[in-house]
C-alpha positions in Angstrom: 172.8 184.5 -25.6 174.7 181.3 -28.3 175.9 180.3 -24.4 172.1 179.8 -22.4 171.4 177.8 -25.7 173.8 175.5 -25.2 172.7 174.6 -22.3 169.0 174.2 -23.0 170.4 171.7 -25.7 172.0 169.5 -23.1 169.1 169.3 -21.1 167.8 165.8 -21.7 164.2 165.8 -23.1 163.1 163.1 -20.4 164.4 165.3 -17.5 162.2 167.9 -19.3 158.8 165.5 -19.3 159.4 164.8 -16.2 160.1 167.5 -14.6 156.2 168.6 -16.4 154.4 165.5 -15.4 155.4 166.7 -11.9 154.0 170.3 -12.4 151.0 168.8 -13.9 150.7 166.0 -11.0 150.7 169.5 -8.5 148.7 171.7 -11.0 146.2 168.6 -10.2 145.1 169.1 -7.0 143.5 173.0 -7.3 139.9 171.6 -7.7 139.6 169.5 -4.3 141.8 172.7 -2.3 139.2 174.7 -4.1 136.5 172.9 -2.5 138.1 173.3 1.0 138.8 176.6 0.4 135.3 177.2 -0.3 134.6 174.7 2.6 136.5 176.7 5.1 135.8 180.2 3.9 132.3 180.0 3.9 130.6 179.2 6.9 126.6 177.8 6.5 123.7 179.8 8.6 122.6 178.5 11.0 125.5 175.7 11.9 123.7 172.2 11.6 127.2 170.5 14.2 126.4 166.9 13.5 126.9 168.1 9.3 130.6 170.6 10.7 131.6 167.9 12.2 131.2 165.7 8.8 132.2 168.3 6.6 135.8 168.6 9.0 136.3 165.3 9.1 136.1 164.8 5.1 138.0 168.2 5.1 141.1 167.2 7.3 141.1 163.5 4.8 141.7 165.4 2.0 144.2 167.8 3.2 145.7 165.3 4.5 146.4 163.1 1.7 147.3 166.3 -0.2 150.1 166.9 2.2 151.6 164.1 2.1 151.2 164.0 -2.0 152.5 167.9 -1.9 155.1 166.9 0.0 156.3 164.0 -2.7 156.1 165.9 -5.3 157.9 168.5 -4.2 161.1 166.8 -2.8 160.6 164.4 -6.4 160.6 168.3 -8.5 163.7 168.9 -6.8 164.9 166.1 -7.7 164.3 166.9 -11.1 165.4 169.8 -10.8 169.4 169.5 -9.7 169.4 166.4 -11.7 169.0 169.1 -15.2 170.7 171.8 -13.0 173.9 168.7 -12.6 173.4 167.6 -16.3 173.8 171.8 -17.2 176.7 171.9 -14.6 179.0 169.5 -16.9 
């Protein structure tokens, strides 16, 4: 238990704040993703083909934006975790 307390103290506070901010940015996608989930799991009846095409296009753009941001945030988080692990290894 004593060693784990030392490891926590070795992590710079700014690194913890940076990681928390990255996680918050990832969590901010929950609401837009819920919209996508609703679109893809709740088809309208009867089907309006023009509306489906418009909705599909909008949802595809939203997903592309999310996917790009998600990849970037995962890379940032991985770097931040590696940095914290390096500090603890010293």
